[in-house]
N, C-alpha and C positions, 0 to 999 in steps of 0.2 A: 503494499500500500504505500508506504511512504517512498520509494522508488517512482510509481506513477505520481505524485504528489512533485516530485523533484522535476520530472521530465514535463510535466506540467507547466511549472515555473520556467522550466528554459524555453519551451515553445513560445510561450506568451511574451517572454522575453525576446525573442528574436522577432516574434510579431509586432510586437510596439516598436523595434528598432528599424524594422523594415517600414514602417509608417512614418516615423521621424525623418528616415532617409530619402523616404519618396517627397515628403513635403520641403526638405533643403534642396534635394535636385530640383524640382519645379522653380523654387525661388531664385536658384544660383543661375539655373538654365535662362529664366527671362533674364535674368541680370544681365548674362552675357549677351545673349540677344540686343538688348536695347542700348548696351555699351557700345557694342560692334557697328551698331548703325550710327550712333550718335560721333562716337571718334573716329571710325575708320571711313563710313562711309560720309559724314556730314550731311545726314538727311535726318528726316523728323520720323520717329517710331508710332505708328499707328497701333493704338493699344487694344482698339476693339477688334482689329483684325490679324493681330500681334505679326505684323510686317514692317518692314522700314520703305518709307515712302520719301524718294527723293525730290518730289516736287511740291508737294502740299504740307504744310505745318500743321500737325494736330496736338491737342491737347494732351497736358501730363494727366493721366489718373493713377493715381497711387495705388502699391500693391497689398493694400490693408483695404482700400475699394473694390478691385477685382476680385481677391480673396480675402473673402473676410473672417472666415473661420482658420485660415493657416496657423495664424498663432496660437490659436486657443487646441487647434490641434497638437501642433507642434509640441506646447508643455503638457498636456495629459499624454501622449505618448512619451516624453522623456521621464516624466515622475513614475508612468508605469513601468518604463523599461529598470529606474533604480529598485523600485518596489519589489521587481519577479526577479531581479538577480539577485536583492538581499535576501528573498525568500529562500531563492536557489542555493547560495551557500550556506546559509541557515540550515537549510535540512541536510545539505553536504556534510556539515562539520557536526550535527548534530544525530545523522545517521548512526554513528559508532555506539553512541550511549544507548544505554538500554533503557526503554520508556517504563514508567514505574506507574501503574491505574491506580485511578482516584479511589 
């Protein structure tokens, strides 16, 4: 039974790390696309179409407006990752000790 709990903690930690990596990748990918358009091509980035426009100026739309839940998702997945890894380590270190009945 304790082995199943440890495996569950490990799988949940991997899942929450995957969610955190996904949100971070999306943020960094958009940041690189915008920077490439503005700095290298000297264009204007169209946030509605996620493309670089070399002829027309487009208004700036903040990342938090375009993706309003990413910050909460990242914080929640980071905290859950910490909790699940801590649970996995706790179960790993206490698995060798015999459990006492109540």
